[in-house]
Structures are given as C-alpha cells and as structure tokens.
CHARMM-style PDB file with segment names, atoms N, HN, CA, C and O in Angstrom:
ATOM      1  N   MET     1      11.374   5.894  -2.049  1.00  0.00      PROA
ATOM      2  CA  MET     1      10.379   5.148  -1.356  1.00  0.00      PROA
ATOM      3  C   MET     1      10.779   4.804   0.064  1.00  0.00      PROA
ATOM      4  O   MET     1       9.969   4.761   0.989  1.00  0.00      PROA
ATOM      5  N   ARG     2      12.111   4.555   0.187  1.00  0.00      PROA
ATOM      6  HN  ARG     2      12.770   4.590  -0.564  1.00  0.00      PROA
ATOM      7  CA  ARG     2      12.642   4.261   1.531  1.00  0.00      PROA
ATOM      8  C   ARG     2      12.267   5.394   2.434  1.00  0.00      PROA
ATOM      9  O   ARG     2      11.768   5.145   3.531  1.00  0.00      PROA
ATOM     10  N   ALA     3      12.493   6.705   2.014  1.00  0.00      PROA
ATOM     11  HN  ALA     3      12.899   6.907   1.123  1.00  0.00      PROA
ATOM     12  CA  ALA     3      12.140   7.873   2.925  1.00  0.00      PROA
ATOM     13  C   ALA     3      10.739   8.060   3.130  1.00  0.00      PROA
ATOM     14  O   ALA     3      10.350   8.435   4.236  1.00  0.00      PROA
ATOM     15  N   ARG     4       9.907   7.840   2.172  1.00  0.00      PROA
ATOM     16  HN  ARG     4      10.222   7.535   1.274  1.00  0.00      PROA
ATOM     17  CA  ARG     4       8.526   8.151   2.175  1.00  0.00      PROA
ATOM     18  C   ARG     4       7.751   7.116   3.055  1.00  0.00      PROA
ATOM     19  O   ARG     4       6.852   7.459   3.822  1.00  0.00      PROA
ATOM     20  N   LEU     5       8.150   5.869   2.894  1.00  0.00      PROA
ATOM     21  HN  LEU     5       8.881   5.590   2.270  1.00  0.00      PROA
ATOM     22  CA  LEU     5       7.407   4.731   3.563  1.00  0.00      PROA
ATOM     23  C   LEU     5       8.133   4.061   4.644  1.00  0.00      PROA
ATOM     24  O   LEU     5       7.555   3.233   5.347  1.00  0.00      PROA
ATOM     25  N   GLY     6       9.405   4.377   4.828  1.00  0.00      PROA
ATOM     26  HN  GLY     6       9.875   5.050   4.257  1.00  0.00      PROA
ATOM     27  CA  GLY     6      10.218   3.716   5.839  1.00  0.00      PROA
ATOM     28  C   GLY     6      10.443   2.280   5.374  1.00  0.00      PROA
ATOM     29  O   GLY     6      10.400   1.366   6.198  1.00  0.00      PROA
ATOM     30  N   ALA     7      10.672   2.060   4.144  1.00  0.00      PROA
ATOM     31  HN  ALA     7      10.707   2.802   3.475  1.00  0.00      PROA
ATOM     32  CA  ALA     7      10.901   0.801   3.567  1.00  0.00      PROA
ATOM     33  C   ALA     7      12.235   0.178   4.150  1.00  0.00      PROA
ATOM     34  O   ALA     7      13.245   0.881   4.191  1.00  0.00      PROA
ATOM     35  N   THR     8      12.255  -1.014   4.562  1.00  0.00      PROA
ATOM     36  HN  THR     8      11.435  -1.585   4.529  1.00  0.00      PROA
ATOM     37  CA  THR     8      13.527  -1.548   5.117  1.00  0.00      PROA
ATOM     38  C   THR     8      14.276  -2.186   3.995  1.00  0.00      PROA
ATOM     39  O   THR     8      15.447  -2.524   4.173  1.00  0.00      PROA
ATOM     40  N   GLU     9      13.664  -2.377   2.827  1.00  0.00      PROA
ATOM     41  HN  GLU     9      12.713  -2.103   2.683  1.00  0.00      PROA
ATOM     42  CA  GLU     9      14.395  -2.979   1.689  1.00  0.00      PROA
ATOM     43  C   GLU     9      13.807  -2.519   0.456  1.00  0.00      PROA
ATOM     44  O   GLU     9      12.589  -2.655   0.342  1.00  0.00      PROA
ATOM     45  N   VAL    10      14.526  -1.945  -0.581  1.00  0.00      PROA
ATOM     46  HN  VAL    10      15.515  -1.834  -0.488  1.00  0.00      PROA
ATOM     47  CA  VAL    10      13.922  -1.596  -1.858  1.00  0.00      PROA
ATOM     48  C   VAL    10      14.711  -2.356  -2.863  1.00  0.00      PROA
ATOM     49  O   VAL    10      15.941  -2.322  -2.921  1.00  0.00      PROA
ATOM     50  N   GLU    11      13.938  -3.045  -3.655  1.00  0.00      PROA
ATOM     51  HN  GLU    11      12.940  -3.073  -3.608  1.00  0.00      PROA
ATOM     52  CA  GLU    11      14.543  -3.828  -4.822  1.00  0.00      PROA
ATOM     53  C   GLU    11      14.030  -3.255  -6.090  1.00  0.00      PROA
ATOM     54  O   GLU    11      12.827  -3.144  -6.324  1.00  0.00      PROA
ATOM     55  N   VAL    12      15.011  -2.881  -6.934  1.00  0.00      PROA
ATOM     56  HN  VAL    12      15.988  -2.971  -6.744  1.00  0.00      PROA
ATOM     57  CA  VAL    12      14.630  -2.266  -8.274  1.00  0.00      PROA
ATOM     58  C   VAL    12      14.341  -3.510  -9.206  1.00  0.00      PROA
ATOM     59  O   VAL    12      15.124  -4.448  -9.357  1.00  0.00      PROA
ATOM     60  N   VAL    13      13.149  -3.390  -9.788  1.00  0.00      PROA
ATOM     61  HN  VAL    13      12.513  -2.628  -9.666  1.00  0.00      PROA
ATOM     62  CA  VAL    13      12.629  -4.455 -10.683  1.00  0.00      PROA
ATOM     63  C   VAL    13      12.938  -3.917 -12.110  1.00  0.00      PROA
ATOM     64  O   VAL    13      13.522  -4.672 -12.887  1.00  0.00      PROA
ATOM     65  N   ASP    14      12.617  -2.771 -12.475  1.00  0.00      PROA
ATOM     66  HN  ASP    14      12.143  -2.158 -11.844  1.00  0.00      PROA
ATOM     67  CA  ASP    14      12.981  -2.161 -13.729  1.00  0.00      PROA
ATOM     68  C   ASP    14      13.014  -0.700 -13.565  1.00  0.00      PROA
ATOM     69  O   ASP    14      12.969  -0.247 -12.421  1.00  0.00      PROA
ATOM     70  N   GLU    15      13.089   0.116 -14.615  1.00  0.00      PROA
ATOM     71  HN  GLU    15      13.126  -0.253 -15.544  1.00  0.00      PROA
ATOM     72  CA  GLU    15      13.134   1.580 -14.501  1.00  0.00      PROA
ATOM     73  C   GLU    15      11.828   2.257 -14.002  1.00  0.00      PROA
ATOM     74  O   GLU    15      11.846   3.435 -13.644  1.00  0.00      PROA
ATOM     75  N   ARG    16      10.749   1.542 -13.981  1.00  0.00      PROA
ATOM     76  HN  ARG    16      10.735   0.586 -14.272  1.00  0.00      PROA
ATOM     77  CA  ARG    16       9.460   1.999 -13.487  1.00  0.00      PROA
ATOM     78  C   ARG    16       8.929   1.360 -12.250  1.00  0.00      PROA
ATOM     79  O   ARG    16       7.929   1.801 -11.685  1.00  0.00      PROA
ATOM     80  N   THR    17       9.566   0.363 -11.844  1.00  0.00      PROA
ATOM     81  HN  THR    17      10.379   0.004 -12.303  1.00  0.00      PROA
ATOM     82  CA  THR    17       8.958  -0.667 -10.834  1.00  0.00      PROA
ATOM     83  C   THR    17      10.028  -0.914  -9.689  1.00  0.00      PROA
ATOM     84  O   THR    17      11.225  -1.049  -9.945  1.00  0.00      PROA
ATOM     85  N   CYS    18       9.529  -0.959  -8.467  1.00  0.00      PROA
ATOM     86  HN  CYS    18       8.557  -0.850  -8.259  1.00  0.00      PROA
ATOM     87  CA  CYS    18      10.462  -1.464  -7.398  1.00  0.00      PROA
ATOM     88  C   CYS    18       9.526  -2.365  -6.474  1.00  0.00      PROA
ATOM     89  O   CYS    18       8.301  -2.352  -6.589  1.00  0.00      PROA
ATOM     90  N   ARG    19      10.175  -3.108  -5.596  1.00  0.00      PROA
ATOM     91  HN  ARG    19      11.170  -3.119  -5.502  1.00  0.00      PROA
ATOM     92  CA  ARG    19       9.613  -3.876  -4.666  1.00  0.00      PROA
ATOM     93  C   ARG    19      10.051  -3.470  -3.365  1.00  0.00      PROA
ATOM     94  O   ARG    19      11.249  -3.315  -3.133  1.00  0.00      PROA
ATOM     95  N   LEU    20       9.041  -3.261  -2.378  1.00  0.00      PROA
ATOM     96  HN  LEU    20       8.067  -3.387  -2.567  1.00  0.00      PROA
ATOM     97  CA  LEU    20       9.408  -2.798  -1.106  1.00  0.00      PROA
ATOM     98  C   LEU    20       9.045  -3.815  -0.037  1.00  0.00      PROA
ATOM     99  O   LEU    20       8.032  -4.504  -0.158  1.00  0.00      PROA
ATOM    100  N   ARG    21       9.863  -3.918   1.017  1.00  0.00      PROA
ATOM    101  HN  ARG    21      10.686  -3.359   1.115  1.00  0.00      PROA
ATOM    102  CA  ARG    21       9.595  -4.631   2.190  1.00  0.00      PROA
ATOM    103  C   ARG    21       9.415  -3.696   3.301  1.00  0.00      PROA
ATOM    104  O   ARG    21      10.348  -3.016   3.729  1.00  0.00      PROA
ATOM    105  N   LEU    22       8.202  -3.654   3.784  1.00  0.00      PROA
ATOM    106  HN  LEU    22       7.445  -4.207   3.437  1.00  0.00      PROA
ATOM    107  CA  LEU    22       7.789  -2.695   4.940  1.00  0.00      PROA
ATOM    108  C   LEU    22       7.480  -3.370   6.148  1.00  0.00      PROA
ATOM    109  O   LEU    22       7.002  -4.504   6.126  1.00  0.00      PROA
ATOM    110  N   THR    23       7.737  -2.706   7.295  1.00  0.00      PROA
ATOM    111  HN  THR    23       8.125  -1.784   7.313  1.00  0.00      PROA
ATOM    112  CA  THR    23       7.344  -3.234   8.608  1.00  0.00      PROA
ATOM    113  C   THR    23       6.705  -2.076   9.348  1.00  0.00      PROA
ATOM    114  O   THR    23       7.346  -1.098   9.733  1.00  0.00      PROA
ATOM    115  N   ASP    24       5.400  -2.246   9.525  1.00  0.00      PROA
ATOM    116  HN  ASP    24       4.880  -3.041   9.212  1.00  0.00      PROA
ATOM    117  CA  ASP    24       4.724  -1.334  10.338  1.00  0.00      PROA
ATOM    118  C   ASP    24       3.247  -1.755  10.512  1.00  0.00      PROA
ATOM    119  O   ASP    24       2.968  -2.879  10.095  1.00  0.00      PROA
ATOM    120  N   THR    25       2.300  -1.046  11.046  1.00  0.00      PROA
ATOM    121  HN  THR    25       2.527  -0.133  11.385  1.00  0.00      PROA
ATOM    122  CA  THR    25       0.978  -1.592  11.191  1.00  0.00      PROA
ATOM    123  C   THR    25       0.217  -1.686   9.897  1.00  0.00      PROA
ATOM    124  O   THR    25       0.546  -0.984   8.940  1.00  0.00      PROA
ATOM    125  N   VAL    26      -0.735  -2.485   9.839  1.00  0.00      PROA
ATOM    126  HN  VAL    26      -1.002  -3.055  10.616  1.00  0.00      PROA
ATOM    127  CA  VAL    26      -1.531  -2.742   8.626  1.00  0.00      PROA
ATOM    128  C   VAL    26      -2.127  -1.423   8.172  1.00  0.00      PROA
ATOM    129  O   VAL    26      -2.003  -1.093   6.993  1.00  0.00      PROA
ATOM    130  N   GLU    27      -2.766  -0.652   9.035  1.00  0.00      PROA
ATOM    131  HN  GLU    27      -2.867  -0.920   9.993  1.00  0.00      PROA
ATOM    132  CA  GLU    27      -3.391   0.648   8.778  1.00  0.00      PROA
ATOM    133  C   GLU    27      -2.390   1.709   8.230  1.00  0.00      PROA
ATOM    134  O   GLU    27      -2.705   2.466   7.312  1.00  0.00      PROA
ATOM    135  N   TYR    28      -1.244   1.727   8.796  1.00  0.00      PROA
ATOM    136  HN  TYR    28      -0.988   1.112   9.542  1.00  0.00      PROA
ATOM    137  CA  TYR    28      -0.177   2.619   8.334  1.00  0.00      PROA
ATOM    138  C   TYR    28       0.280   2.305   6.986  1.00  0.00      PROA
ATOM    139  O   TYR    28       0.396   3.205   6.155  1.00  0.00      PROA
ATOM    140  N   LEU    29       0.559   1.030   6.699  1.00  0.00      PROA
ATOM    141  HN  LEU    29       0.465   0.299   7.374  1.00  0.00      PROA
ATOM    142  CA  LEU    29       0.974   0.657   5.370  1.00  0.00      PROA
ATOM    143  C   LEU    29      -0.140   0.900   4.322  1.00  0.00      PROA
ATOM    144  O   LEU    29       0.150   1.446   3.257  1.00  0.00      PROA
ATOM    145  N   ALA    30      -1.396   0.513   4.594  1.00  0.00      PROA
ATOM    146  HN  ALA    30      -1.631   0.071   5.460  1.00  0.00      PROA
ATOM    147  CA  ALA    30      -2.376   0.814   3.697  1.00  0.00      PROA
ATOM    148  C   ALA    30      -2.556   2.320   3.347  1.00  0.00      PROA
ATOM    149  O   ALA    30      -2.698   2.727   2.194  1.00  0.00      PROA
ATOM    150  N   PHE    31      -2.537   3.041   4.367  1.00  0.00      PROA
ATOM    151  HN  PHE    31      -2.422   2.709   5.304  1.00  0.00      PROA
ATOM    152  CA  PHE    31      -2.826   4.543   4.229  1.00  0.00      PROA
ATOM    153  C   PHE    31      -1.649   5.095   3.333  1.00  0.00      PROA
ATOM    154  O   PHE    31      -1.868   5.822   2.364  1.00  0.00      PROA
ATOM    155  N   HSD    32      -0.450   4.720   3.704  1.00  0.00      PROA
ATOM    156  HN  HSD    32      -0.273   4.129   4.491  1.00  0.00      PROA
ATOM    157  CA  HSD    32       0.630   5.360   2.894  1.00  0.00      PROA
ATOM    158  C   HSD    32       0.835   4.762   1.567  1.00  0.00      PROA
ATOM    159  O   HSD    32       1.455   5.454   0.760  1.00  0.00      PROA
ATOM    160  N   LEU    33       0.429   3.605   1.193  1.00  0.00      PROA
ATOM    161  HN  LEU    33      -0.075   3.042   1.849  1.00  0.00      PROA
ATOM    162  CA  LEU    33       0.444   3.007  -0.143  1.00  0.00      PROA
ATOM    163  C   LEU    33      -0.634   3.835  -0.973  1.00  0.00      PROA
ATOM    164  O   LEU    33      -0.338   4.208  -2.108  1.00  0.00      PROA
ATOM    165  N   VAL    34      -1.749   4.099  -0.484  1.00  0.00      PROA
ATOM    166  HN  VAL    34      -1.990   3.796   0.439  1.00  0.00      PROA
ATOM    167  CA  VAL    34      -2.787   4.861  -1.205  1.00  0.00      PROA
ATOM    168  C   VAL    34      -2.283   6.217  -1.434  1.00  0.00      PROA
ATOM    169  O   VAL    34      -2.503   6.745  -2.524  1.00  0.00      PROA
ATOM    170  N   GLN    35      -1.604   6.863  -0.488  1.00  0.00      PROA
ATOM    171  HN  GLN    35      -1.426   6.434   0.398  1.00  0.00      PROA
ATOM    172  CA  GLN    35      -1.085   8.199  -0.560  1.00  0.00      PROA
ATOM    173  C   GLN    35       0.022   8.439  -1.545  1.00  0.00      PROA
ATOM    174  O   GLN    35       0.338   9.586  -1.861  1.00  0.00      PROA
ATOM    175  N   LEU    36       0.620   7.370  -2.040  1.00  0.00      PROA
ATOM    176  HN  LEU    36       0.363   6.438  -1.783  1.00  0.00      PROA
ATOM    177  CA  LEU    36       1.779   7.585  -2.944  1.00  0.00      PROA
ATOM    178  C   LEU    36       1.332   8.220  -4.279  1.00  0.00      PROA
ATOM    179  O   LEU    36       2.152   8.837  -4.958  1.00  0.00      PROA
ATOM    180  N   GLY    37       0.102   8.085  -4.651  1.00  0.00      PROA
ATOM    181  HN  GLY    37      -0.564   7.584  -4.099  1.00  0.00      PROA
ATOM    182  CA  GLY    37      -0.343   8.627  -5.867  1.00  0.00      PROA
ATOM    183  C   GLY    37       0.134   7.991  -7.076  1.00  0.00      PROA
ATOM    184  O   GLY    37       0.333   8.650  -8.097  1.00  0.00      PROA
ATOM    185  N   CYS    38       0.347   6.618  -7.006  1.00  0.00      PROA
ATOM    186  HN  CYS    38       0.186   6.083  -6.177  1.00  0.00      PROA
ATOM    187  CA  CYS    38       0.737   5.818  -8.196  1.00  0.00      PROA
ATOM    188  C   CYS    38       0.179   4.441  -8.039  1.00  0.00      PROA
ATOM    189  O   CYS    38      -0.243   4.054  -6.949  1.00  0.00      PROA
ATOM    190  N   GLU    39       0.170   3.690  -9.122  1.00  0.00      PROA
ATOM    191  HN  GLU    39       0.513   4.004 -10.007  1.00  0.00      PROA
ATOM    192  CA  GLU    39      -0.341   2.283  -9.192  1.00  0.00      PROA
ATOM    193  C   GLU    39       0.581   1.475  -8.195  1.00  0.00      PROA
ATOM    194  O   GLU    39       1.784   1.720  -8.106  1.00  0.00      PROA
ATOM    195  N   PHE    40      -0.071   0.463  -7.423  1.00  0.00      PROA
ATOM    196  HN  PHE    40      -1.049   0.263  -7.495  1.00  0.00      PROA
ATOM    197  CA  PHE    40       0.732  -0.383  -6.642  1.00  0.00      PROA
ATOM    198  C   PHE    40       0.059  -1.765  -6.614  1.00  0.00      PROA
ATOM    199  O   PHE    40      -1.122  -1.913  -6.930  1.00  0.00      PROA
ATOM    200  N   GLU    41       0.822  -2.726  -6.241  1.00  0.00      PROA
ATOM    201  HN  GLU    41       1.781  -2.606  -5.985  1.00  0.00      PROA
ATOM    202  CA  GLU    41       0.304  -4.125  -5.967  1.00  0.00      PROA
ATOM    203  C   GLU    41       0.755  -4.504  -4.603  1.00  0.00      PROA
ATOM    204  O   GLU    41       1.882  -4.230  -4.192  1.00  0.00      PROA
ATOM    205  N   VAL    42      -0.160  -5.151  -3.891  1.00  0.00      PROA
ATOM    206  HN  VAL    42      -1.076  -5.374  -4.224  1.00  0.00      PROA
ATOM    207  CA  VAL    42       0.287  -5.740  -2.564  1.00  0.00      PROA
ATOM    208  C   VAL    42       0.220  -7.256  -2.744  1.00  0.00      PROA
ATOM    209  O   VAL    42      -0.810  -7.815  -3.121  1.00  0.00      PROA
ATOM    210  N   HSD    43       1.338  -7.894  -2.466  1.00  0.00      PROA
ATOM    211  HN  HSD    43       2.175  -7.441  -2.160  1.00  0.00      PROA
ATOM    212  CA  HSD    43       1.525  -9.310  -2.582  1.00  0.00      PROA
ATOM    213  C   HSD    43       1.235  -9.976  -1.170  1.00  0.00      PROA
ATOM    214  O   HSD    43       0.567 -11.009  -1.107  1.00  0.00      PROA
ATOM    215  N   GLU    44       1.709  -9.413  -0.133  1.00  0.00      PROA
ATOM    216  HN  GLU    44       2.251  -8.574  -0.184  1.00  0.00      PROA
ATOM    217  CA  GLU    44       1.575  -9.879   1.136  1.00  0.00      PROA
ATOM    218  C   GLU    44       1.942  -8.715   2.142  1.00  0.00      PROA
ATOM    219  O   GLU    44       2.692  -7.810   1.774  1.00  0.00      PROA
ATOM    220  N   PRO    45       1.441  -8.745   3.333  1.00  0.00      PROA
ATOM    221  CA  PRO    45       0.730  -9.759   3.998  1.00  0.00      PROA
ATOM    222  C   PRO    45      -0.771  -9.779   3.678  1.00  0.00      PROA
ATOM    223  O   PRO    45      -1.307  -8.771   3.216  1.00  0.00      PROA
ATOM    224  N   ARG    46      -1.378 -10.770   3.887  1.00  0.00      PROA
ATOM    225  HN  ARG    46      -0.943 -11.589   4.263  1.00  0.00      PROA
ATOM    226  CA  ARG    46      -2.846 -10.919   3.632  1.00  0.00      PROA
ATOM    227  C   ARG    46      -3.637  -9.761   4.324  1.00  0.00      PROA
ATOM    228  O   ARG    46      -4.569  -9.163   3.786  1.00  0.00      PROA
ATOM    229  N   GLU    47      -3.166  -9.518   5.557  1.00  0.00      PROA
ATOM    230  HN  GLU    47      -2.409 -10.003   5.994  1.00  0.00      PROA
ATOM    231  CA  GLU    47      -3.887  -8.490   6.350  1.00  0.00      PROA
ATOM    232  C   GLU    47      -3.951  -7.137   5.720  1.00  0.00      PROA
ATOM    233  O   GLU    47      -4.932  -6.421   5.918  1.00  0.00      PROA
ATOM    234  N   VAL    48      -2.913  -6.735   4.940  1.00  0.00      PROA
ATOM    235  HN  VAL    48      -2.115  -7.316   4.780  1.00  0.00      PROA
ATOM    236  CA  VAL    48      -2.943  -5.463   4.290  1.00  0.00      PROA
ATOM    237  C   VAL    48      -3.984  -5.500   3.139  1.00  0.00      PROA
ATOM    238  O   VAL    48      -4.667  -4.510   2.879  1.00  0.00      PROA
ATOM    239  N   LEU    49      -4.091  -6.702   2.435  1.00  0.00      PROA
ATOM    240  HN  LEU    49      -3.536  -7.507   2.646  1.00  0.00      PROA
ATOM    241  CA  LEU    49      -4.998  -6.806   1.373  1.00  0.00      PROA
ATOM    242  C   LEU    49      -6.486  -6.737   1.935  1.00  0.00      PROA
ATOM    243  O   LEU    49      -7.371  -6.120   1.343  1.00  0.00      PROA
ATOM    244  N   GLU    50      -6.678  -7.397   3.085  1.00  0.00      PROA
ATOM    245  HN  GLU    50      -5.959  -7.899   3.566  1.00  0.00      PROA
ATOM    246  CA  GLU    50      -7.921  -7.333   3.618  1.00  0.00      PROA
ATOM    247  C   GLU    50      -8.327  -5.978   4.109  1.00  0.00      PROA
ATOM    248  O   GLU    50      -9.499  -5.610   4.032  1.00  0.00      PROA
ATOM    249  N   HSD    51      -7.344  -5.201   4.632  1.00  0.00      PROA
ATOM    250  HN  HSD    51      -6.392  -5.499   4.694  1.00  0.00      PROA
ATOM    251  CA  HSD    51      -7.645  -3.865   5.136  1.00  0.00      PROA
ATOM    252  C   HSD    51      -7.915  -2.917   3.968  1.00  0.00      PROA
ATOM    253  O   HSD    51      -8.689  -1.968   4.098  1.00  0.00      PROA
ATOM    254  N   LEU    52      -7.278  -3.178   2.834  1.00  0.00      PROA
ATOM    255  HN  LEU    52      -6.650  -3.949   2.729  1.00  0.00      PROA
ATOM    256  CA  LEU    52      -7.459  -2.238   1.732  1.00  0.00      PROA
ATOM    257  C   LEU    52      -8.887  -2.641   1.132  1.00  0.00      PROA
ATOM    258  O   LEU    52      -9.573  -1.739   0.651  1.00  0.00      PROA
ATOM    259  N   ARG    53      -9.324  -3.844   1.138  1.00  0.00      PROA
ATOM    260  HN  ARG    53      -8.766  -4.576   1.528  1.00  0.00      PROA
ATOM    261  CA  ARG    53     -10.631  -4.155   0.756  1.00  0.00      PROA
ATOM    262  C   ARG    53     -11.722  -3.498   1.633  1.00  0.00      PROA
ATOM    263  O   ARG    53     -12.767  -3.051   1.161  1.00  0.00      PROA
ATOM    264  N   GLU    54     -11.417  -3.477   2.875  1.00  0.00      PROA
ATOM    265  HN  GLU    54     -10.568  -3.840   3.258  1.00  0.00      PROA
ATOM    266  CA  GLU    54     -12.468  -2.908   3.854  1.00  0.00      PROA
ATOM    267  C   GLU    54     -12.442  -1.448   3.479  1.00  0.00      PROA
ATOM    268  O   GLU    54     -13.528  -0.909   3.267  1.00  0.00      PROA
ATOM    269  N   VAL    55     -11.347  -0.749   3.373  1.00  0.00      PROA
ATOM    270  HN  VAL    55     -10.464  -1.187   3.545  1.00  0.00      PROA
ATOM    271  CA  VAL    55     -11.314   0.681   3.057  1.00  0.00      PROA
ATOM    272  C   VAL    55     -12.048   0.872   1.621  1.00  0.00      PROA
ATOM    273  O   VAL    55     -12.903   1.748   1.486  1.00  0.00      PROA
ATOM    274  N   HSD    56     -11.722   0.114   0.681  1.00  0.00      PROA
ATOM    275  HN  HSD    56     -11.028  -0.597   0.791  1.00  0.00      PROA
ATOM    276  CA  HSD    56     -12.426   0.209  -0.660  1.00  0.00      PROA
ATOM    277  C   HSD    56     -13.990   0.157  -0.488  1.00  0.00      PROA
ATOM    278  O   HSD    56     -14.713   0.909  -1.142  1.00  0.00      PROA
ATOM    279  N   GLY    57     -14.447  -0.679   0.338  1.00  0.00      PROA
ATOM    280  HN  GLY    57     -13.860  -1.290   0.869  1.00  0.00      PROA
ATOM    281  CA  GLY    57     -15.956  -0.769   0.687  1.00  0.00      PROA
ATOM    282  C   GLY    57     -16.481   0.518   1.266  1.00  0.00      PROA
ATOM    283  O   GLY    57     -17.502   1.051   0.832  1.00  0.00      PROA
ATOM    284  N   ARG    58     -15.755   1.012   2.267  1.00  0.00      PROA
ATOM    285  HN  ARG    58     -14.925   0.579   2.620  1.00  0.00      PROA
ATOM    286  CA  ARG    58     -16.152   2.256   2.876  1.00  0.00      PROA
ATOM    287  C   ARG    58     -16.216   3.461   1.950  1.00  0.00      PROA
ATOM    288  O   ARG    58     -17.122   4.294   1.961  1.00  0.00      PROA
ATOM    289  N   ILE    59     -15.126   3.464   1.126  1.00  0.00      PROA
ATOM    290  HN  ILE    59     -14.390   2.787   1.118  1.00  0.00      PROA
ATOM    291  CA  ILE    59     -15.055   4.581   0.093  1.00  0.00      PROA
ATOM    292  C   ILE    59     -16.194   4.395  -0.980  1.00  0.00      PROA
ATOM    293  O   ILE    59     -16.857   5.360  -1.360  1.00  0.00      PROA
ATOM    294  N   GLY    60     -16.387   3.158  -1.438  1.00  0.00      PROA
ATOM    295  HN  GLY    60     -15.848   2.374  -1.129  1.00  0.00      PROA
ATOM    296  CA  GLY    60     -17.575   2.956  -2.409  1.00  0.00      PROA
ATOM    297  C   GLY    60     -18.900   3.428  -1.746  1.00  0.00      PROA
ATOM    298  O   GLY    60     -19.694   4.097  -2.408  1.00  0.00      PROA
ATOM    299  N   ARG    61     -19.153   3.098  -0.472  1.00  0.00      PROA
ATOM    300  HN  ARG    61     -18.508   2.554   0.065  1.00  0.00      PROA
ATOM    301  CA  ARG    61     -20.362   3.406   0.149  1.00  0.00      PROA
ATOM    302  C   ARG    61     -20.540   4.991   0.304  1.00  0.00      PROA
ATOM    303  O   ARG    61     -21.614   5.577   0.175  1.00  0.00      PROA
ATOM    304  N   ALA    62     -19.409   5.539   0.580  1.00  0.00      PROA
ATOM    305  HN  ALA    62     -18.536   5.063   0.685  1.00  0.00      PROA
ATOM    306  CA  ALA    62     -19.399   6.986   0.804  1.00  0.00      PROA
ATOM    307  C   ALA    62     -19.676   7.760  -0.618  1.00  0.00      PROA
ATOM    308  O   ALA    62     -20.341   8.794  -0.679  1.00  0.00      PROA
ATOM    309  N   ILE    63     -19.159   7.210  -1.590  1.00  0.00      PROA
ATOM    310  HN  ILE    63     -18.618   6.370  -1.540  1.00  0.00      PROA
ATOM    311  CA  ILE    63     -19.325   7.854  -2.920  1.00  0.00      PROA
ATOM    312  C   ILE    63     -20.780   7.614  -3.428  1.00  0.00      PROA
ATOM    313  O   ILE    63     -21.448   8.517  -3.932  1.00  0.00      PROA
ATOM    314  N   ASP    64     -21.219   6.354  -3.263  1.00  0.00      PROA
ATOM    315  HN  ASP    64     -20.677   5.621  -2.853  1.00  0.00      PROA
ATOM    316  CA  ASP    64     -22.560   6.062  -3.739  1.00  0.00      PROA
ATOM    317  C   ASP    64     -23.766   6.496  -2.857  1.00  0.00      PROA
ATOM    318  O   ASP    64     -24.935   6.326  -3.205  1.00  0.00      PROA
ATOM    319  N   GLY    65     -23.406   7.038  -1.753  1.00  0.00      PROA
ATOM    320  HN  GLY    65     -22.456   7.176  -1.471  1.00  0.00      PROA
ATOM    321  CA  GLY    65     -24.239   7.735  -0.839  1.00  0.00      PROA
ATOM    322  C   GLY    65     -25.275   6.861  -0.324  1.00  0.00      PROA
ATOM    323  OT1 GLY    65     -26.098   7.290   0.485  1.00  0.00      PROA
TER     324      GLY     65
END
C-alpha cells in the first residue's frame, strides 16, 4: 500500500485490513482508492468522502444513461 498509494503511515489492523494515512490532493486519493480493486472505507477527511459521492453520482448517471 505504501508504494501504490504513497501512504505515509500504514497500520496493520488484522491479516486482511490495514489503515493508511495519506497526504495528497482529494482527487488523487479518491482515484487511487477506487483503482485498488478492493473494498475500502474512508473515515476522513470529509473532502474525500464528498468527492467520492460526486464521482458516484457521475458514474450512476453515465450508467443509467
């Protein structure tokens, strides 16, 4: 994760879960989280959550045509 996302801190939670601390633009973080190809949760910052919601809306509109 550190290499793929540039995480400044990686905390192992269990054998399938880790917590990352990232520093970059909101758009960069959202894009790379989606590109991981795995489930993830964003706890903060609020701006990343808002950006992911915006992207979710755009994708939904594109799919629904």
